[in-house]
C-alpha positions as protocol buffer text, in pm:
chain_id: "A"
residue {
  index: 1
  type: MET
  ca { x: 26 y: -14 z: -4 }
}
residue {
  index: 2
  type: GLU
  ca { x: 110 y: 352 z: -93 }
}
residue {
  index: 3
  type: ASP
  ca { x: 196 y: 618 z: 177 }
}
residue {
  index: 4
  type: VAL
  ca { x: 61 y: 939 z: 83 }
}
residue {
  index: 5
  type: LEU
  ca { x: 116 y: 1279 z: 249 }
}
residue {
  index: 6
  type: THR
  ca { x: -138 y: 1566 z: 295 }
}
residue {
  index: 7
  type: ILE
  ca { x: -4 y: 1895 z: 451 }
}
residue {
  index: 8
  type: ALA
  ca { x: -320 y: 2073 z: 527 }
}
residue {
  index: 9
  type: GLY
  ca { x: -532 y: 2243 z: 796 }
}
residue {
  index: 10
  type: SER
  ca { x: -778 y: 2110 z: 1029 }
}
residue {
  index: 11
  type: ASP
  ca { x: -1149 y: 2154 z: 948 }
}
residue {
  index: 12
  type: SER
  ca { x: -1369 y: 2174 z: 1252 }
}
residue {
  index: 13
  type: LEU
  ca { x: -1645 y: 2037 z: 1068 }
}
residue {
  index: 14
  type: ALA
  ca { x: -1450 y: 1779 z: 907 }
}
residue {
  index: 15
  type: GLY
  ca { x: -1582 y: 1831 z: 543 }
}
residue {
  index: 16
  type: GLY
  ca { x: -1256 y: 1977 z: 417 }
}
residue {
  index: 17
  type: GLY
  ca { x: -916 y: 2036 z: 534 }
}
residue {
  index: 18
  type: ILE
  ca { x: -679 y: 1748 z: 677 }
}
residue {
  index: 19
  type: GLN
  ca { x: -1004 y: 1520 z: 751 }
}
residue {
  index: 20
  type: ALA
  ca { x: -1106 y: 1545 z: 411 }
}
residue {
  index: 21
  type: ASP
  ca { x: -773 y: 1408 z: 292 }
}
residue {
  index: 22
  type: LEU
  ca { x: -731 y: 1121 z: 537 }
}
residue {
  index: 23
  type: LYS
  ca { x: -1078 y: 1006 z: 495 }
}
residue {
  index: 24
  type: THR
  ca { x: -1056 y: 1028 z: 100 }
}
residue {
  index: 25
  type: PHE
  ca { x: -741 y: 844 z: 112 }
}
residue {
  index: 26
  type: GLU
  ca { x: -870 y: 566 z: 319 }
}
residue {
  index: 27
  type: GLU
  ca { x: -1168 y: 544 z: 78 }
}
residue {
  index: 28
  type: LEU
  ca { x: -899 y: 497 z: -215 }
}
residue {
  index: 29
  type: ASP
  ca { x: -678 y: 230 z: -47 }
}
residue {
  index: 30
  type: VAL
  ca { x: -395 y: 412 z: 36 }
}
residue {
  index: 31
  type: PHE
  ca { x: -226 y: 509 z: 351 }
}
residue {
  index: 32
  type: GLY
  ca { x: -277 y: 848 z: 426 }
}
residue {
  index: 33
  type: VAL
  ca { x: 27 y: 1078 z: 677 }
}
residue {
  index: 34
  type: SER
  ca { x: -53 y: 1390 z: 763 }
}
residue {
  index: 35
  type: VAL
  ca { x: 122 y: 1737 z: 872 }
}
residue {
  index: 36
  type: LEU
  ca { x: -84 y: 1970 z: 1034 }
}
residue {
  index: 37
  type: THR
  ca { x: -32 y: 2334 z: 965 }
}
residue {
  index: 38
  type: SER
  ca { x: -315 y: 2536 z: 1154 }
}
residue {
  index: 39
  type: ILE
  ca { x: -641 y: 2479 z: 1290 }
}
residue {
  index: 40
  type: ALA
  ca { x: -949 y: 2630 z: 1115 }
}
residue {
  index: 41
  type: SER
  ca { x: -1289 y: 2652 z: 1339 }
}
residue {
  index: 42
  type: ILE
  ca { x: -1582 y: 2761 z: 1110 }
}
residue {
  index: 43
  type: ILE
  ca { x: -1806 y: 2948 z: 1328 }
}
residue {
  index: 44
  type: ASN
  ca { x: -2146 y: 3151 z: 1165 }
}
residue {
  index: 45
  type: ASP
  ca { x: -1958 y: 3099 z: 811 }
}
residue {
  index: 46
  type: GLU
  ca { x: -1649 y: 3289 z: 945 }
}
residue {
  index: 47
  type: VAL
  ca { x: -1323 y: 3124 z: 924 }
}
residue {
  index: 48
  type: VAL
  ca { x: -1116 y: 3140 z: 1248 }
}
residue {
  index: 49
  type: LEU
  ca { x: -756 y: 3049 z: 1166 }
}
residue {
  index: 50
  type: ASN
  ca { x: -480 y: 2954 z: 1436 }
}
residue {
  index: 51
  type: GLN
  ca { x: -139 y: 2892 z: 1309 }
}
residue {
  index: 52
  type: ILE
  ca { x: 57 y: 2621 z: 1391 }
}
residue {
  index: 53
  type: ASN
  ca { x: 465 y: 2779 z: 1398 }
}
residue {
  index: 54
  type: SER
  ca { x: 711 y: 2632 z: 1149 }
}
residue {
  index: 55
  type: ALA
  ca { x: 934 y: 2452 z: 1372 }
}
residue {
  index: 56
  type: VAL
  ca { x: 634 y: 2219 z: 1481 }
}
residue {
  index: 57
  type: ILE
  ca { x: 537 y: 2165 z: 1120 }
}
residue {
  index: 58
  type: LEU
  ca { x: 900 y: 2090 z: 1020 }
}
residue {
  index: 59
  type: GLN
  ca { x: 922 y: 1826 z: 1290 }
}
residue {
  index: 60
  type: GLN
  ca { x: 613 y: 1650 z: 1147 }
}
residue {
  index: 61
  type: LEU
  ca { x: 767 y: 1648 z: 814 }
}
residue {
  index: 62
  type: ASP
  ca { x: 1077 y: 1532 z: 941 }
}
residue {
  index: 63
  type: SER
  ca { x: 910 y: 1233 z: 1113 }
}
residue {
  index: 64
  type: ILE
  ca { x: 729 y: 1137 z: 791 }
}
residue {
  index: 65
  type: LEU
  ca { x: 978 y: 1215 z: 518 }
}
residue {
  index: 66
  type: ASP
  ca { x: 1283 y: 1064 z: 717 }
}
residue {
  index: 67
  type: GLN
  ca { x: 1104 y: 738 z: 798 }
}
residue {
  index: 68
  type: LEU
  ca { x: 855 y: 632 z: 512 }
}
residue {
  index: 69
  type: PRO
  ca { x: 892 y: 615 z: 160 }
}
residue {
  index: 70
  type: VAL
  ca { x: 666 y: 857 z: 80 }
}
residue {
  index: 71
  type: HIS
  ca { x: 626 y: 941 z: -347 }
}
residue {
  index: 72
  type: PHE
  ca { x: 299 y: 1151 z: -338 }
}
residue {
  index: 73
  type: ALA
  ca { x: 182 y: 1455 z: -143 }
}
residue {
  index: 74
  type: LYS
  ca { x: -100 y: 1673 z: -167 }
}
residue {
  index: 75
  type: ILE
  ca { x: -90 y: 2043 z: 1 }
}
residue {
  index: 76
  type: GLY
  ca { x: -380 y: 2243 z: 83 }
}
residue {
  index: 77
  type: LEU
  ca { x: -419 y: 2541 z: 329 }
}
residue {
  index: 78
  type: ILE
  ca { x: -75 y: 2667 z: 483 }
}
residue {
  index: 79
  type: GLY
  ca { x: -165 y: 2986 z: 593 }
}
residue {
  index: 80
  type: GLU
  ca { x: 122 y: 3181 z: 663 }
}
residue {
  index: 81
  type: LEU
  ca { x: 443 y: 3348 z: 488 }
}
residue {
  index: 82
  type: SER
  ca { x: 724 y: 3193 z: 683 }
}
residue {
  index: 83
  type: VAL
  ca { x: 560 y: 2834 z: 675 }
}
residue {
  index: 84
  type: ILE
  ca { x: 503 y: 2812 z: 316 }
}
residue {
  index: 85
  type: LYS
  ca { x: 876 y: 2907 z: 270 }
}
residue {
  index: 86
  type: SER
  ca { x: 975 y: 2637 z: 529 }
}
residue {
  index: 87
  type: ILE
  ca { x: 788 y: 2391 z: 366 }
}
residue {
  index: 88
  type: CYS
  ca { x: 902 y: 2470 z: -4 }
}
residue {
  index: 89
  type: HIS
  ca { x: 1246 y: 2431 z: 135 }
}
residue {
  index: 90
  type: LYS
  ca { x: 1194 y: 2115 z: 316 }
}
residue {
  index: 91
  type: ILE
  ca { x: 961 y: 1935 z: 15 }
}
residue {
  index: 92
  type: SER
  ca { x: 1223 y: 2053 z: -216 }
}
residue {
  index: 93
  type: GLN
  ca { x: 1471 y: 1790 z: -87 }
}
residue {
  index: 94
  type: TYR
  ca { x: 1273 y: 1521 z: -172 }
}
residue {
  index: 95
  type: GLU
  ca { x: 1132 y: 1334 z: -502 }
}
residue {
  index: 96
  type: LEU
  ca { x: 760 y: 1397 z: -458 }
}
residue {
  index: 97
  type: THR
  ca { x: 454 y: 1384 z: -724 }
}
residue {
  index: 98
  type: LEU
  ca { x: 292 y: 1684 z: -553 }
}
residue {
  index: 99
  type: VAL
  ca { x: -64 y: 1808 z: -604 }
}
residue {
  index: 100
  type: VAL
  ca { x: -98 y: 2166 z: -478 }
}
residue {
  index: 101
  type: ASP
  ca { x: -440 y: 2285 z: -372 }
}
residue {
  index: 102
  type: PRO
  ca { x: -395 y: 2662 z: -343 }
}
residue {
  index: 103
  type: VAL
  ca { x: -608 y: 2767 z: -66 }
}
residue {
  index: 104
  type: PHE
  ca { x: -592 y: 3113 z: 45 }
}
residue {
  index: 105
  type: VAL
  ca { x: -708 y: 3205 z: 398 }
}
residue {
  index: 106
  type: PHE
  ca { x: -535 y: 3465 z: 638 }
}
residue {
  index: 107
  type: LYS
  ca { x: -639 y: 3570 z: 939 }
}
residue {
  index: 108
  type: GLU
  ca { x: -508 y: 3905 z: 883 }
}
residue {
  index: 109
  type: GLY
  ca { x: -761 y: 3954 z: 577 }
}
residue {
  index: 110
  type: SER
  ca { x: -658 y: 4080 z: 237 }
}
residue {
  index: 111
  type: THR
  ca { x: -375 y: 4254 z: 322 }
}
residue {
  index: 112
  type: GLN
  ca { x: 18 y: 4285 z: 199 }
}
residue {
  index: 113
  type: ILE
  ca { x: 85 y: 3945 z: 378 }
}
residue {
  index: 114
  type: GLU
  ca { x: -155 y: 3783 z: 75 }
}
residue {
  index: 115
  type: THR
  ca { x: 36 y: 3945 z: -206 }
}
residue {
  index: 116
  type: ASP
  ca { x: 393 y: 3832 z: -33 }
}
residue {
  index: 117
  type: TYR
  ca { x: 236 y: 3481 z: 25 }
}
residue {
  index: 118
  type: LEU
  ca { x: 104 y: 3462 z: -349 }
}
residue {
  index: 119
  type: ASP
  ca { x: 473 y: 3561 z: -473 }
}
residue {
  index: 120
  type: VAL
  ca { x: 631 y: 3280 z: -286 }
}
residue {
  index: 121
  type: LEU
  ca { x: 350 y: 3050 z: -388 }
}
residue {
  index: 122
  type: LYS
  ca { x: 416 y: 3122 z: -763 }
}
residue {
  index: 123
  type: ASP
  ca { x: 783 y: 3132 z: -753 }
}
residue {
  index: 124
  type: LYS
  ca { x: 883 y: 2873 z: -501 }
}
residue {
  index: 125
  type: LEU
  ca { x: 577 y: 2605 z: -450 }
}
residue {
  index: 126
  type: LEU
  ca { x: 415 y: 2562 z: -800 }
}
residue {
  index: 127
  type: PRO
  ca { x: 734 y: 2481 z: -978 }
}
residue {
  index: 128
  type: LEU
  ca { x: 787 y: 2169 z: -754 }
}
residue {
  index: 129
  type: ALA
  ca { x: 427 y: 2094 z: -828 }
}
residue {
  index: 130
  type: TYR
  ca { x: 296 y: 1827 z: -1086 }
}
residue {
  index: 131
  type: VAL
  ca { x: -28 y: 1973 z: -1077 }
}
residue {
  index: 132
  type: VAL
  ca { x: -219 y: 2274 z: -936 }
}
residue {
  index: 133
  type: THR
  ca { x: -612 y: 2256 z: -861 }
}
residue {
  index: 134
  type: PRO
  ca { x: -741 y: 2599 z: -793 }
}
residue {
  index: 135
  type: ASN
  ca { x: -1085 y: 2712 z: -839 }
}
residue {
  index: 136
  type: LEU
  ca { x: -1214 y: 3000 z: -1034 }
}
residue {
  index: 137
  type: GLU
  ca { x: -1112 y: 3249 z: -743 }
}
residue {
  index: 138
  type: GLU
  ca { x: -801 y: 3133 z: -674 }
}
residue {
  index: 139
  type: ALA
  ca { x: -718 y: 3086 z: -1054 }
}
residue {
  index: 140
  type: LYS
  ca { x: -808 y: 3462 z: -1077 }
}
residue {
  index: 141
  type: LYS
  ca { x: -559 y: 3529 z: -798 }
}
residue {
  index: 142
  type: LEU
  ca { x: -286 y: 3279 z: -950 }
}
residue {
  index: 143
  type: SER
  ca { x: -344 y: 3445 z: -1328 }
}
residue {
  index: 144
  type: GLY
  ca { x: -389 y: 3792 z: -1229 }
}
residue {
  index: 145
  type: LEU
  ca { x: -720 y: 3783 z: -1450 }
}
residue {
  index: 146
  type: GLU
  ca { x: -998 y: 4040 z: -1299 }
}
residue {
  index: 147
  type: GLU
  ca { x: -1245 y: 3780 z: -1441 }
}
residue {
  index: 148
  type: ILE
  ca { x: -1311 y: 3412 z: -1565 }
}
residue {
  index: 149
  type: THR
  ca { x: -1646 y: 3362 z: -1699 }
}
residue {
  index: 150
  type: THR
  ca { x: -1574 y: 3201 z: -2034 }
}
residue {
  index: 151
  type: LYS
  ca { x: -1414 y: 2866 z: -2130 }
}
residue {
  index: 152
  type: ALA
  ca { x: -1172 y: 3082 z: -2330 }
}
residue {
  index: 153
  type: ASP
  ca { x: -1091 y: 3291 z: -1974 }
}
residue {
  index: 154
  type: ILE
  ca { x: -1035 y: 2955 z: -1844 }
}
residue {
  index: 155
  type: LYS
  ca { x: -788 y: 2839 z: -2104 }
}
residue {
  index: 156
  type: LYS
  ca { x: -634 y: 3176 z: -2069 }
}
residue {
  index: 157
  type: ALA
  ca { x: -591 y: 3157 z: -1695 }
}
residue {
  index: 158
  type: ALA
  ca { x: -434 y: 2781 z: -1704 }
}
residue {
  index: 159
  type: ALA
  ca { x: -187 y: 2898 z: -1985 }
}
residue {
  index: 160
  type: ILE
  ca { x: -60 y: 3219 z: -1717 }
}
residue {
  index: 161
  type: ILE
  ca { x: -32 y: 2981 z: -1447 }
}
residue {
  index: 162
  type: GLN
  ca { x: 157 y: 2694 z: -1605 }
}
residue {
  index: 163
  type: LYS
  ca { x: 437 y: 2983 z: -1692 }
}
residue {
  index: 164
  type: ASN
  ca { x: 504 y: 2948 z: -1300 }
}
residue {
  index: 165
  type: GLY
  ca { x: 647 y: 2610 z: -1371 }
}
residue {
  index: 166
  type: CYS
  ca { x: 367 y: 2406 z: -1299 }
}
residue {
  index: 167
  type: LYS
  ca { x: 304 y: 2193 z: -1640 }
}
residue {
  index: 168
  type: ASN
  ca { x: -33 y: 2065 z: -1559 }
}
residue {
  index: 169
  type: VAL
  ca { x: -332 y: 2280 z: -1429 }
}
residue {
  index: 170
  type: VAL
  ca { x: -689 y: 2205 z: -1319 }
}
residue {
  index: 171
  type: ILE
  ca { x: -926 y: 2477 z: -1272 }
}
residue {
  index: 172
  type: LYS
  ca { x: -1226 y: 2385 z: -1122 }
}
residue {
  index: 173
  type: GLY
  ca { x: -1527 y: 2605 z: -1275 }
}
residue {
  index: 174
  type: GLY
  ca { x: -1820 y: 2389 z: -1067 }
}
residue {
  index: 175
  type: ASN
  ca { x: -2097 y: 2614 z: -933 }
}
residue {
  index: 176
  type: ARG
  ca { x: -1949 y: 2931 z: -976 }
}
residue {
  index: 177
  type: PHE
  ca { x: -1905 y: 2893 z: -1341 }
}
residue {
  index: 178
  type: PRO
  ca { x: -2197 y: 3091 z: -1519 }
}
residue {
  index: 179
  type: GLY
  ca { x: -2455 y: 2854 z: -1689 }
}
residue {
  index: 180
  type: GLU
  ca { x: -2615 y: 2552 z: -1610 }
}
residue {
  index: 181
  type: MET
  ca { x: -2316 y: 2301 z: -1619 }
}
residue {
  index: 182
  type: ALA
  ca { x: -2046 y: 2246 z: -1379 }
}
residue {
  index: 183
  type: ILE
  ca { x: -1737 y: 2251 z: -1617 }
}
residue {
  index: 184
  type: ASP
  ca { x: -1366 y: 2169 z: -1493 }
}
residue {
  index: 185
  type: TYR
  ca { x: -1068 y: 2210 z: -1705 }
}
residue {
  index: 186
  type: LEU
  ca { x: -745 y: 2007 z: -1729 }
}
residue {
  index: 187
  type: ARG
  ca { x: -444 y: 2159 z: -1919 }
}
residue {
  index: 188
  type: CYS
  ca { x: -219 y: 1834 z: -1947 }
}
residue {
  index: 189
  type: GLU
  ca { x: 104 y: 1982 z: -2061 }
}
residue {
  index: 190
  type: ASP
  ca { x: -16 y: 2096 z: -2405 }
}
residue {
  index: 191
  type: ARG
  ca { x: -348 y: 1921 z: -2421 }
}
residue {
  index: 192
  type: ASP
  ca { x: -673 y: 2032 z: -2309 }
}
residue {
  index: 193
  type: TYR
  ca { x: -953 y: 1811 z: -2153 }
}
residue {
  index: 194
  type: TRP
  ca { x: -1281 y: 1964 z: -2041 }
}
residue {
  index: 195
  type: PHE
  ca { x: -1506 y: 1768 z: -1769 }
}
residue {
  index: 196
  type: GLU
  ca { x: -1905 y: 1864 z: -1770 }
}
residue {
  index: 197
  type: SER
  ca { x: -2180 y: 1769 z: -1580 }
}
residue {
  index: 198
  type: SER
  ca { x: -2507 y: 1924 z: -1466 }
}
residue {
  index: 199
  type: LYS
  ca { x: -2496 y: 2161 z: -1181 }
}
residue {
  index: 200
  type: ILE
  ca { x: -2621 y: 2036 z: -820 }
}
residue {
  index: 201
  type: ASN
  ca { x: -2879 y: 2270 z: -641 }
}
residue {
  index: 202
  type: LYS
  ca { x: -2725 y: 2147 z: -281 }
}
residue {
  index: 203
  type: ASN
  ca { x: -2516 y: 2364 z: -37 }
}
residue {
  index: 204
  type: THR
  ca { x: -2323 y: 2021 z: 97 }
}
residue {
  index: 205
  type: THR
  ca { x: -2014 y: 2167 z: -83 }
}
residue {
  index: 206
  type: ASP
  ca { x: -1750 y: 2218 z: 222 }
}
residue {
  index: 207
  type: GLY
  ca { x: -1440 y: 2057 z: 138 }
}
residue {
  index: 208
  type: ALA
  ca { x: -1557 y: 1976 z: -196 }
}
residue {
  index: 209
  type: GLY
  ca { x: -1255 y: 2150 z: -305 }
}
residue {
  index: 210
  type: CYS
  ca { x: -1005 y: 1965 z: -84 }
}
residue {
  index: 211
  type: THR
  ca { x: -1142 y: 1635 z: -161 }
}
residue {
  index: 212
  type: PHE
  ca { x: -1122 y: 1688 z: -525 }
}
residue {
  index: 213
  type: SER
  ca { x: -753 y: 1736 z: -494 }
}
residue {
  index: 214
  type: ALA
  ca { x: -727 y: 1438 z: -266 }
}
residue {
  index: 215
  type: VAL
  ca { x: -895 y: 1216 z: -480 }
}
residue {
  index: 216
  type: ILE
  ca { x: -655 y: 1312 z: -793 }
}
residue {
  index: 217
  type: THR
  ca { x: -351 y: 1241 z: -527 }
}
residue {
  index: 218
  type: ALA
  ca { x: -457 y: 907 z: -429 }
}
residue {
  index: 219
  type: GLU
  ca { x: -554 y: 774 z: -818 }
}
residue {
  index: 220
  type: LEU
  ca { x: -180 y: 922 z: -930 }
}
residue {
  index: 221
  type: ALA
  ca { x: -56 y: 709 z: -611 }
}
residue {
  index: 222
  type: MET
  ca { x: -248 y: 413 z: -767 }
}
residue {
  index: 223
  type: GLY
  ca { x: -64 y: 464 z: -1083 }
}
residue {
  index: 224
  type: GLN
  ca { x: -373 y: 614 z: -1293 }
}
residue {
  index: 225
  type: ALA
  ca { x: -298 y: 884 z: -1567 }
}
residue {
  index: 226
  type: LEU
  ca { x: -357 y: 1262 z: -1486 }
}
residue {
  index: 227
  type: PRO
  ca { x: -692 y: 1284 z: -1682 }
}
residue {
  index: 228
  type: GLU
  ca { x: -831 y: 1010 z: -1559 }
}
residue {
  index: 229
  type: ALA
  ca { x: -763 y: 1102 z: -1220 }
}
residue {
  index: 230
  type: VAL
  ca { x: -969 y: 1427 z: -1275 }
}
residue {
  index: 231
  type: TYR
  ca { x: -1230 y: 1237 z: -1431 }
}
residue {
  index: 232
  type: PHE
  ca { x: -1268 y: 993 z: -1124 }
}
residue {
  index: 233
  type: ALA
  ca { x: -1236 y: 1310 z: -890 }
}
residue {
  index: 234
  type: LYS
  ca { x: -1500 y: 1503 z: -1042 }
}
residue {
  index: 235
  type: LYS
  ca { x: -1745 y: 1180 z: -1009 }
}
residue {
  index: 236
  type: PHE
  ca { x: -1626 y: 1120 z: -637 }
}
residue {
  index: 237
  type: VAL
  ca { x: -1694 y: 1466 z: -546 }
}
residue {
  index: 238
  type: ARG
  ca { x: -2016 y: 1487 z: -698 }
}
residue {
  index: 239
  type: SER
  ca { x: -2135 y: 1163 z: -516 }
}
residue {
  index: 240
  type: GLY
  ca { x: -1998 y: 1338 z: -230 }
}
residue {
  index: 241
  type: ILE
  ca { x: -2194 y: 1647 z: -238 }
}
residue {
  index: 242
  type: GLU
  ca { x: -2528 y: 1467 z: -346 }
}
residue {
  index: 243
  type: LYS
  ca { x: -2514 y: 1271 z: -31 }
}
residue {
  index: 244
  type: GLY
  ca { x: -2358 y: 1544 z: 177 }
}
residue {
  index: 245
  type: ILE
  ca { x: -2402 y: 1611 z: 555 }
}
residue {
  index: 246
  type: LYS
  ca { x: -2629 y: 1877 z: 619 }
}
residue {
  index: 247
  type: ILE
  ca { x: -2499 y: 2149 z: 920 }
}
residue {
  index: 248
  type: ASN
  ca { x: -2771 y: 2389 z: 870 }
}
residue {
  index: 249
  type: SER
  ca { x: -2957 y: 2571 z: 629 }
}
residue {
  index: 250
  type: GLN
  ca { x: -2685 y: 2736 z: 462 }
}
residue {
  index: 251
  type: LEU
  ca { x: -2391 y: 2501 z: 496 }
}
residue {
  index: 252
  type: GLY
  ca { x: -2309 y: 2139 z: 469 }
}
residue {
  index: 253
  type: SER
  ca { x: -2007 y: 1893 z: 426 }
}
residue {
  index: 254
  type: VAL
  ca { x: -1902 y: 1657 z: 141 }
}
residue {
  index: 255
  type: TRP
  ca { x: -1941 y: 1312 z: 250 }
}
residue {
  index: 256
  type: GLN
  ca { x: -1640 y: 1120 z: 137 }
}
residue {
  index: 257
  type: GLY
  ca { x: -1809 y: 786 z: 161 }
}
residue {
  index: 258
  type: ALA
  ca { x: -2062 y: 833 z: -54 }
}
residue {
  index: 259
  type: TYR
  ca { x: -1895 y: 675 z: -385 }
}
residue {
  index: 260
  type: ARG
  ca { x: -1848 y: 327 z: -219 }
}
residue {
  index: 261
  type: HIS
  ca { x: -2259 y: 344 z: -164 }
}
């Protein structure tokens, strides 16, 4: 069984974050190991973020990478400038097939720290990645485009993101994309792949992005090619939304066990 690493934050509601990653890995027959970067408590739709310091994060990385033959890893929420620098320095010393889910959450809000963090992510982390999986809002930040509302915009954003050194880019259109279809796009080196399905009118979507990238990581570890991994990830997440766990009238979590049923 393949050991697969997730570097991510904790989601108190367990739909996303490190909880989603480990549950997804378990469902897909890989053994998940984890490095916790932060603790995110979701209270009344607000994310309250408590950062774990760099030394503790690096200690976790040492305990895993120095003892286990890890070849596949996923990075989600990092949350702080000094931490992303430390992680990039550490993982650059290992040969990892790395999936980057560029989650942007900052307790300081949209300030200079976000700009600096984004620069380091593009300059240091993306060149280490095999594939990056932004949603539409994250793709706008990574590409610098003001809007992504058409397929042409999606392709343009992916091409810009590729220039940061990550040869494979998945842009998750999902329900944010205009129209009746949930559209995801993969730019796999110089080839285009489109994945379309009808939108789901449910709000059990907390953790959809985390789960999507975790599925891709697990499928790559199991020997699947990237286009097939993305195709399966879309089906897996759709099942998780359709059979998701309701939290309140406005919010619910993806259920990672849904596809098995």
